[in-house]
N, C-alpha and C positions, 0 to 999 in steps of 0.2 A: 640436612642441617646438622652441623656437629653438635656434639654434647655441650650443655651448658656448664661452664667450669665454676664449682663452687667450693667453698673451704669447709664449712660446717652445714651439715644436715641434721635436722631433728626428726626423729621417727617416733609416731605416736600409734601404737596399736590401740583401736578403739572398736568395742562391740557393744552395741545398745547404749552409747554414751551421749545422745542428744542432749540430756540435761546438763551434762558437765563439759562437754568438749569446747563449748564456746568460752566460758571461764577460763579454761586452761590456755586456749590459743590468745585471749586477751592478755595473758600475765607473761606470755614468752617475750623475752628482751630481744627484739629483731635486731638490734645492733650487733649481736654476738652470733647470729644464725642466719645462713643464706638461704635455707630452703626448709620448709616444714611440711612433712609428710604425714597425712592422717590415713592409716590403713584400716579398712573396714571389711568384713567378711563377704559382705554381699552389697551391690549397688542400691538394694532396696532399704538398707539401714538407714533410718533418720539422720544418724550421726553424720553422714556424708554431706547432707545439704547444709547443716550448720557450720561443718567444717570450711565448705568452700565460701559461705558467707563471712567468715573469718579469715579468708585470704589464704587458706591452706590448701595444698594440693593433694587430692584424694586419690588412693590406689585401692584396688579391689584385689585382695588375695585370690590365688588360684587354688591353694589347699587350705584345708581347715587347720586351725591350731595358733597358739600363740607365737610360736616359733616360726611359723609360716609366715605370720603378718610381720614380724620383725624382719625375716629374710627377705619378705617382699620390698619393703622399705629399704633395706640395706642395699640390695641389687640395684634398685633404681637410682639411689643416692650416689653408689659407686659409678654406675653408668654415666652419670651427669658430672662425675670429677670430684665428688666430695672427698676431703682427705681426713676428716673426723666425722664419726657418728654418735650421735647421742639418741638414747631411747628412754622413753618415760610413759607411763601409763595415762589413758585419757580419762580417768575418773575424778581428777582433781587432787588426789592424794599426794602425788610428787610435785612440789612447787617448782615451776618454770623459773623462778627467780633466782634459783640456785645454779642455774646454767653456767654463769662466768666462772663459779668457783670450780665446777666439775670440769671445764676446759682448760683452766690455768695451768695445771700439772702437765697436760699433754703439750699445749702451745708452748710451754716453757722448756719442753724437751726432757721432763723428769718422769713421764709415765706413758705408758702405751694403752693402759686400761685404769679408768678411775670409777669407782663405785659410791654412789650415792646411798650411803646406810641409812636405813630408816630410824630416825630419832623420835621415840614416842613419848618424850618427858611432857609435851606440852598436851599431847591427845593420847593418852595411854589407851583408849579404847578404840582407837583408829584401826587397830590390828588385833583380833581376838586372840585370847590365850591359846587356842588349840593350834592356830596358825603359827604362833611364836614358838611353840613347842616342836612343831613340825621342822620350822627353820632350822630350830637349834640341833635337831637330831640330824638332819642333813649336812650341816656344816661340821658336825663333829665326825661325821663319816668322811667327809672330805679331807678334814684335817689329818685323820687316821691314814688316808690313802696317798694324799699328794703332799702332806706336810706343810699346809698352808693355812693360816689362820684367817678366816673370813669372818667379819662382824655381821655380815647379813647376805641375803641372795636377792639383791635388790632389782626392782624394775628400771630405776632411775641410774644409768651409766653411761659413759663415754668411753670410745675406743677409737684408736688409728683404723682407719679404713684397711691399710695394708695388713695390720694385725689381724683384724677379723677374717681377712682372705686366707691368710696362713693357718687359721684355727680350723678351717674346713668343716665349717658347722653342718650338722646333719639332722639335729633334734627339730622337729617341727611342732612340737608340744610345749606344754608348761615346763618342760625339762631344758628349755634353752639357756636359761641363766646357768643352770648347774653345769651344762656342757662347756659353756663359755669358761666358767671359772676354773673347772678341772683342767681344761686344755690350756688355759692361760698360765696356770700354776706349773703344768708339765713343760710347757714350752718356754718358761722361764721369762714371761713378760714382766715388765716393771709395772707393779699394781700399786696404786694409792687408794686408800679408803677414806672417805669424808662423811661425817654426820650431816644429814639433811633432815629438817623437820619433816615428818610425816602427818598429813592431814587427813581427817574424814573425807569419805567420798562424797560427792554432790550427787543425790539422787540414786535410785535403784540399790541393788545389793551385788557385793563382790561375786564373781562366777565362782571363786574357789574359797576364799577365807569367810564368805557370808553363809557357807553352808558346811556343817560339820562332816557329812558323807562326802561331799566334794572335797574337802580338805584332807581326809583318811585317803582317798583314791590319790589325790594329788601327792600326798606324802609319799606314798608308795612307789609312785612314778618317779618323783624326784631322787628317791633313795636308789631306785634301779638305776637311772641316768648317772648318780655319783658312781656306783660301781662300775658301770660300763665304760664310762669316759675316763676314770681315774686309773683304770686298770688296763685298758686297751693295749696291745703291743706298739702300735704306732703312735708316737707322740708328735705333736705339731712342732714345726720349727720355730725358733725364738723370733720375736718381732724385730724389723729394722728400726734402728733409732735415728735414721736419716731424715 
C-alpha cells in the first residue's frame, strides 16, 4: 500500500498524560490537521488507550527521550507524505486552538519554522520561576553564539518537513528544541515567533519544570546542546522555499 498523502501532521509526545491527552485531542481543530500522532514511551502507558479513543494514531518510540519521541512522530509523518509538521506537548499547557495561527506563516510562504512562544500573562504560575530563568540563560547563550534572538524555547512549533530533514536532527533528549533553533538560525531558515497563551497542565507534574533538581539537570543539558549545535563546524543547508 502506498503512503497516505497528507499535508499537516500534528505530533504530540506524551508520557503518563492519560489525564490530559483526551482534553488536548478534543481541542485540535481537525479542519487544519490531516493526521494526529500521539507518541508514547511504551505501549503500556495508559495515555495510549485514551489517545486511540480520541481518534489519534498512537506510535511507540523505540528510544528513550523527548527528542526521540518527536523524531519517531516526524519520521512516520514524513513517510506518510506530510509537508508540515507541528509539535505540541500532551499535558494541555499548549492550546491546540492556536494551530491555525502557527500554520499560517508557513502556508503563506513567509516562514520555514514558526515558534509558539509561551505567553504567561494569564497564567504566570504555569511555568515556575526556575524554569523561566533556565530558559532565559539558554536563549542568551544562543543569542551570543548564533546571533538570533529567540523569545522562548517552546514545545509548540511548526516546521516544513523538508526544512526539518535538512537540519539533520541528532538530539534525542530535551535538547531537541535547542538543536532545532541553533541549526535553524545557522541554516538561515525563515523563523517567525508568535505569542501563544500557556496554560496550567492537567493532572500530574511536569517531568522537568515541576522538579527543581530535574530543572537544573535539564538546564545543564540545554546549555551543552546550545554550545555543541551552535558551534559545530558543519552548518545545515538553508531550507527550500518552494
